[in-house]
C-alpha positions as CSV (number, residue, x, y, z in Angstrom):
1,V,-114.8,3.1,-12.3
2,Q,-111.3,1.7,-12.1
3,L,-109.3,1.4,-8.9
4,V,-105.6,0.0,-9.4
5,E,-103.4,-0.8,-6.8
6,S,-99.6,-0.9,-6.8
7,G,-96.5,-0.9,-4.4
8,G,-96.9,-4.2,-2.7
9,G,-94.0,-6.5,-2.8
10,L,-91.7,-8.5,0.0
11,V,-90.4,-6.4,3.1
12,Q,-88.5,-7.6,6.2
13,P,-90.1,-7.1,9.4
14,G,-89.6,-3.5,10.4
15,G,-89.6,-2.2,6.9
16,S,-91.6,-0.1,4.9
17,L,-93.9,0.0,2.0
18,T,-96.0,2.7,0.3
19,L,-98.9,1.5,-1.6
20,S,-100.7,3.6,-4.2
21,C,-104.2,3.4,-5.8
22,A,-104.9,5.1,-9.0
23,A,-108.5,6.1,-9.5
24,T,-110.3,6.5,-12.7
25,G,-113.7,6.8,-14.1
26,F,-115.5,8.9,-11.1
27,T,-115.0,12.2,-9.5
28,F,-112.3,11.1,-7.1
29,S,-112.1,14.2,-5.1
30,A,-116.0,13.6,-4.1
31,Y,-115.6,10.2,-2.3
32,D,-114.4,9.1,0.8
33,M,-111.6,6.1,0.3
34,S,-110.4,3.1,2.1
35,W,-107.8,0.6,2.4
36,Y,-108.7,-3.0,3.3
37,R,-106.5,-6.3,3.7
38,Q,-107.2,-9.9,3.8
39,G,-104.6,-12.3,5.0
40,P,-104.5,-15.9,4.5
41,G,-107.6,-17.5,6.1
42,T,-109.1,-14.4,7.4
43,E,-111.8,-11.9,6.7
44,R,-111.3,-8.7,5.0
45,E,-110.5,-6.0,7.2
46,L,-110.7,-2.3,7.2
47,V,-107.3,-0.9,7.7
48,A,-107.5,2.9,6.9
49,Y,-110.1,5.6,5.8
50,I,-109.8,9.0,4.4
51,S,-112.3,11.6,3.9
52,S,-113.0,13.2,0.3
53,T,-110.7,16.2,1.5
54,G,-108.1,14.5,3.4
55,S,-109.4,16.2,6.5
56,R,-110.4,13.1,8.2
57,T,-108.8,9.8,8.9
58,H,-109.4,6.5,10.7
59,Y,-107.3,3.6,11.4
60,A,-107.7,0.0,12.7
61,D,-106.2,-0.2,16.1
62,S,-103.6,-2.7,14.8
63,V,-102.0,-0.4,12.4
64,K,-102.4,3.0,14.3
65,G,-99.1,4.8,14.6
66,R,-97.4,2.8,11.9
67,F,-99.6,3.5,8.6
68,T,-100.5,6.6,7.2
69,I,-103.3,7.2,4.5
70,S,-103.2,10.2,2.1
71,R,-104.7,11.2,-0.9
72,D,-103.9,13.4,-4.0
73,N,-106.9,14.8,-5.5
74,Y,-105.0,16.3,-8.3
75,N,-103.6,13.2,-9.5
76,N,-106.6,10.7,-8.1
77,T,-104.6,8.7,-6.1
78,V,-105.0,7.4,-2.5
79,Y,-101.8,6.2,-0.7
80,L,-101.1,4.0,2.2
81,R,-97.6,4.5,3.8
82,M,-96.8,1.3,6.0
83,N,-93.8,1.6,8.6
84,S,-92.6,-0.8,11.1
85,L,-94.3,-3.9,9.3
86,K,-95.0,-6.8,11.2
87,L,-95.3,-10.4,10.2
88,E,-99.1,-10.2,10.8
89,D,-99.3,-7.2,8.3
90,A,-98.8,-9.5,5.3
91,A,-101.9,-9.6,3.3
92,V,-103.5,-8.8,0.0
93,Y,-104.3,-5.0,0.3
94,Y,-107.5,-3.4,-1.4
95,C,-108.4,0.0,-2.3
96,K,-112.1,0.9,-2.0
97,I,-114.5,3.6,-2.6
98,A,-116.1,4.2,0.7
99,R,-119.8,3.1,1.2
100,S,-119.8,1.5,-2.4
101,L,-119.2,-1.8,-4.0
102,H,-116.1,-0.8,-6.1
103,W,-113.0,-2.5,-5.3
104,G,-109.4,-2.8,-6.8
105,Q,-107.8,-6.1,-7.8
106,G,-105.5,-5.7,-4.8
107,T,-101.7,-5.7,-4.2
108,Q,-99.9,-8.5,-2.4
109,V,-97.6,-7.6,0.8
110,T,-95.3,-10.1,2.1
111,V,-93.3,-9.7,5.3
112,S,-90.8,-12.2,5.9
113,S,-87.4,-12.3,7.0
């Protein structure tokens, strides 16, 4: 099982980024997926969740209306579109197979003016 995140970087407040997580080594379309984040000195927290078919999603209150999780089961990739980024969104973002111990290595998102 391998999860490889990409798309992080430096963005100004109010800006946008799209994170990608490429999955290999398992039947991607059979598994729910999640994005988590961990900021400096904070606990890792769930940001967004998507069911295996993409029919159900869930968001943390702090990102609701600004972030969108989606997936492409043909290309085995899950995405996190982040709009209207705030300083407090700065963190390392991780992709995870829901209800498993499989994590990606993370991608850094820095929000700074």
